[in-house]
Short mmCIF file of the C-alpha atoms (twelve columns), coordinates in Angstrom:
data_MODEL
# 
_entry.id   MODEL 
# 
loop_
_atom_site.group_PDB 
_atom_site.id 
_atom_site.type_symbol 
_atom_site.label_atom_id 
_atom_site.label_alt_id 
_atom_site.label_comp_id 
_atom_site.label_asym_id 
_atom_site.label_seq_id 
_atom_site.Cartn_x 
_atom_site.Cartn_y 
_atom_site.Cartn_z 
_atom_site.pdbx_PDB_model_num 
ATOM 1   C CA . MET A 1   132.604 80.274  110.755 1 
ATOM 2   C CA . SER A 2   132.340 81.972  107.380 1 
ATOM 3   C CA . PRO A 3   129.670 80.871  104.911 1 
ATOM 4   C CA . ASP A 4   130.599 78.547  102.069 1 
ATOM 5   C CA . THR A 5   130.883 80.853  99.072  1 
ATOM 6   C CA . THR A 6   131.302 78.137  96.460  1 
ATOM 7   C CA . SER A 7   128.211 75.983  96.829  1 
ATOM 8   C CA . ARG A 8   124.528 76.525  96.418  1 
ATOM 9   C CA . ARG A 9   121.461 74.600  97.507  1 
ATOM 10  C CA . ILE A 10  118.108 74.580  95.727  1 
ATOM 11  C CA . VAL A 11  115.089 75.033  97.998  1 
ATOM 12  C CA . SER A 12  111.784 73.347  97.278  1 
ATOM 13  C CA . THR A 13  108.773 72.924  99.526  1 
ATOM 14  C CA . PRO A 14  105.220 71.672  98.958  1 
ATOM 15  C CA . ASN A 15  104.077 74.391  101.389 1 
ATOM 16  C CA . ALA A 16  104.502 77.010  98.668  1 
ATOM 17  C CA . PRO A 17  103.468 76.950  95.009  1 
ATOM 18  C CA . ASN A 18  105.634 75.019  92.582  1 
ATOM 19  C CA . ALA A 19  107.622 77.110  90.147  1 
ATOM 20  C CA . ILE A 20  105.654 77.838  86.973  1 
ATOM 21  C CA . GLY A 21  108.758 78.087  84.820  1 
ATOM 22  C CA . PRO A 22  112.433 77.149  84.669  1 
ATOM 23  C CA . TYR A 23  113.406 78.524  88.085  1 
ATOM 24  C CA . SER A 24  113.628 77.407  91.718  1 
ATOM 25  C CA . GLN A 25  111.507 78.556  94.635  1 
ATOM 26  C CA . ALA A 26  114.762 79.727  96.210  1 
ATOM 27  C CA . VAL A 27  118.510 79.217  96.186  1 
ATOM 28  C CA . VAL A 28  120.734 79.255  99.269  1 
ATOM 29  C CA . ALA A 29  124.262 80.546  98.615  1 
ATOM 30  C CA . ALA A 30  126.938 82.353  100.629 1 
ATOM 31  C CA . GLY A 31  124.806 82.537  103.767 1 
ATOM 32  C CA . PHE A 32  121.775 84.030  102.026 1 
ATOM 33  C CA . VAL A 33  118.547 82.641  100.662 1 
ATOM 34  C CA . HIS A 34  117.426 84.273  97.402  1 
ATOM 35  C CA . CYS A 35  113.677 83.733  97.013  1 
ATOM 36  C CA . SER A 36  112.023 83.871  93.622  1 
ATOM 37  C CA . GLY A 37  109.021 86.127  93.305  1 
ATOM 38  C CA . GLN A 38  105.863 84.726  94.810  1 
ATOM 39  C CA . ILE A 39  102.389 85.414  93.552  1 
ATOM 40  C CA . ALA A 40  99.014  84.594  95.079  1 
ATOM 41  C CA . PHE A 41  98.949  80.879  94.291  1 
ATOM 42  C CA . ASP A 42  97.368  78.702  96.933  1 
ATOM 43  C CA . PRO A 43  99.836  75.789  97.281  1 
ATOM 44  C CA . THR A 44  97.016  73.410  98.218  1 
ATOM 45  C CA . THR A 45  94.793  74.050  95.205  1 
ATOM 46  C CA . GLY A 46  97.353  75.330  92.703  1 
ATOM 47  C CA . GLU A 47  94.951  78.155  91.892  1 
ATOM 48  C CA . ILE A 48  95.234  81.927  92.272  1 
ATOM 49  C CA . VAL A 49  93.392  83.050  95.403  1 
ATOM 50  C CA . THR A 50  90.243  85.017  94.777  1 
ATOM 51  C CA . GLY A 51  89.881  88.419  96.326  1 
ATOM 52  C CA . ASP A 52  91.329  91.881  96.236  1 
ATOM 53  C CA . VAL A 53  94.955  92.975  96.370  1 
ATOM 54  C CA . ALA A 54  95.006  92.658  100.189 1 
ATOM 55  C CA . VAL A 55  93.986  88.992  99.988  1 
ATOM 56  C CA . GLN A 56  96.597  88.400  97.290  1 
ATOM 57  C CA . ALA A 57  99.356  90.172  99.241  1 
ATOM 58  C CA . ASP A 58  98.593  88.091  102.319 1 
ATOM 59  C CA . ARG A 59  98.881  84.846  100.313 1 
ATOM 60  C CA . VAL A 60  102.120 86.049  98.709  1 
ATOM 61  C CA . LEU A 61  103.705 86.707  102.101 1 
ATOM 62  C CA . LYS A 62  102.539 83.338  103.435 1 
ATOM 63  C CA . ASN A 63  104.155 81.693  100.408 1 
ATOM 64  C CA . LEU A 64  107.415 83.586  100.956 1 
ATOM 65  C CA . SER A 65  107.383 82.569  104.613 1 
ATOM 66  C CA . ALA A 66  107.000 78.890  103.667 1 
ATOM 67  C CA . VAL A 67  109.918 79.068  101.220 1 
ATOM 68  C CA . LEU A 68  112.100 80.836  103.771 1 
ATOM 69  C CA . GLU A 69  111.306 78.226  106.417 1 
ATOM 70  C CA . ALA A 70  112.193 75.432  103.985 1 
ATOM 71  C CA . ALA A 71  115.530 77.175  103.442 1 
ATOM 72  C CA . GLY A 72  116.224 77.342  107.179 1 
ATOM 73  C CA . SER A 73  115.391 81.030  107.471 1 
ATOM 74  C CA . SER A 74  112.335 83.146  108.275 1 
ATOM 75  C CA . LEU A 75  110.670 86.469  107.580 1 
ATOM 76  C CA . ALA A 76  112.530 87.832  110.620 1 
ATOM 77  C CA . ARG A 77  115.825 87.296  108.744 1 
ATOM 78  C CA . VAL A 78  114.816 89.062  105.505 1 
ATOM 79  C CA . VAL A 79  117.222 91.827  104.506 1 
ATOM 80  C CA . LYS A 80  115.605 93.032  101.248 1 
ATOM 81  C CA . CYS A 81  112.241 92.734  99.502  1 
ATOM 82  C CA . THR A 82  111.056 93.928  96.129  1 
ATOM 83  C CA . VAL A 83  107.328 94.465  95.729  1 
ATOM 84  C CA . TYR A 84  105.874 94.535  92.221  1 
ATOM 85  C CA . LEU A 85  102.424 96.113  91.874  1 
ATOM 86  C CA . ARG A 86  100.215 96.146  88.831  1 
ATOM 87  C CA . ASP A 87  98.741  99.422  90.087  1 
ATOM 88  C CA . MET A 88  100.641 101.824 92.351  1 
ATOM 89  C CA . GLY A 89  97.226  102.919 93.595  1 
ATOM 90  C CA . ASP A 90  97.312  99.690  95.644  1 
ATOM 91  C CA . PHE A 91  100.477 100.785 97.484  1 
ATOM 92  C CA . GLN A 92  98.759  101.690 100.773 1 
ATOM 93  C CA . THR A 93  96.654  98.523  100.876 1 
ATOM 94  C CA . VAL A 94  99.652  96.280  100.206 1 
ATOM 95  C CA . ASN A 95  101.721 98.297  102.674 1 
ATOM 96  C CA . GLU A 96  99.151  97.590  105.417 1 
ATOM 97  C CA . VAL A 97  99.318  93.840  104.765 1 
ATOM 98  C CA . TYR A 98  103.118 93.934  104.465 1 
ATOM 99  C CA . GLY A 99  103.284 95.764  107.806 1 
ATOM 100 C CA . ARG A 100 101.608 92.823  109.544 1 
ATOM 101 C CA . TYR A 101 104.543 90.619  108.501 1 
ATOM 102 C CA . PHE A 102 107.391 93.149  108.835 1 
ATOM 103 C CA . THR A 103 107.102 95.558  111.743 1 
ATOM 104 C CA . GLY A 104 108.870 98.465  113.359 1 
ATOM 105 C CA . ASP A 105 112.569 99.148  113.340 1 
ATOM 106 C CA . GLU A 106 113.370 95.592  112.255 1 
ATOM 107 C CA . ALA A 107 111.698 95.836  108.828 1 
ATOM 108 C CA . PRO A 108 113.926 94.921  105.869 1 
ATOM 109 C CA . ALA A 109 115.022 97.248  103.103 1 
ATOM 110 C CA . ARG A 110 112.464 97.396  100.304 1 
ATOM 111 C CA . ALA A 111 111.755 98.645  96.825  1 
ATOM 112 C CA . CYS A 112 108.284 98.897  95.330  1 
ATOM 113 C CA . VAL A 113 107.647 99.318  91.630  1 
ATOM 114 C CA . GLU A 114 104.629 99.436  89.351  1 
ATOM 115 C CA . VAL A 115 104.780 97.025  86.437  1 
ATOM 116 C CA . ALA A 116 102.681 96.652  83.301  1 
ATOM 117 C CA . ARG A 117 101.750 93.049  83.943  1 
ATOM 118 C CA . LEU A 118 102.485 90.176  86.323  1 
ATOM 119 C CA . PRO A 119 102.288 86.388  85.855  1 
ATOM 120 C CA . ARG A 120 98.737  85.052  85.724  1 
ATOM 121 C CA . ASP A 121 97.526  88.678  85.792  1 
ATOM 122 C CA . VAL A 122 97.845  88.910  89.587  1 
ATOM 123 C CA . GLU A 123 97.913  92.241  91.381  1 
ATOM 124 C CA . VAL A 124 101.137 91.777  93.392  1 
ATOM 125 C CA . GLU A 125 104.386 89.800  93.408  1 
ATOM 126 C CA . ILE A 126 107.118 89.925  96.062  1 
ATOM 127 C CA . ASP A 127 110.642 88.490  96.120  1 
ATOM 128 C CA . CYS A 128 113.226 88.698  98.873  1 
ATOM 129 C CA . VAL A 129 116.722 87.952  100.097 1 
ATOM 130 C CA . ALA A 130 117.268 86.739  103.664 1 
ATOM 131 C CA . LEU A 131 120.025 85.495  105.920 1 
ATOM 132 C CA . VAL A 132 120.068 81.739  106.472 1 
# 
């Protein structure tokens, strides 16, 4: 059965931070879930997690996982991620955390870029696209 290419479904879950602007946590369309960028918000407290870039990256990936699950997908079905770093010097540290969530030959495609600033002055943001 081919995916419906004309409809879209908004994804929202309390297990990930609420959007902090006029956007959705994710949108499902044409057999894919397009996740908005996640930052290191703790969905329970609504606050940015304290700690270094590794702690933030771990929270970001947990948030992405929660959004994907709410969409009927998972990290195992991710096809593409974009990682935004405030400092490319953190690449190796974030890569180590990322590697705990995406391993081996099954890892998704990825881009990683350094940016001047991220929302709430966090160190890392990650978005992704996954199969539903």
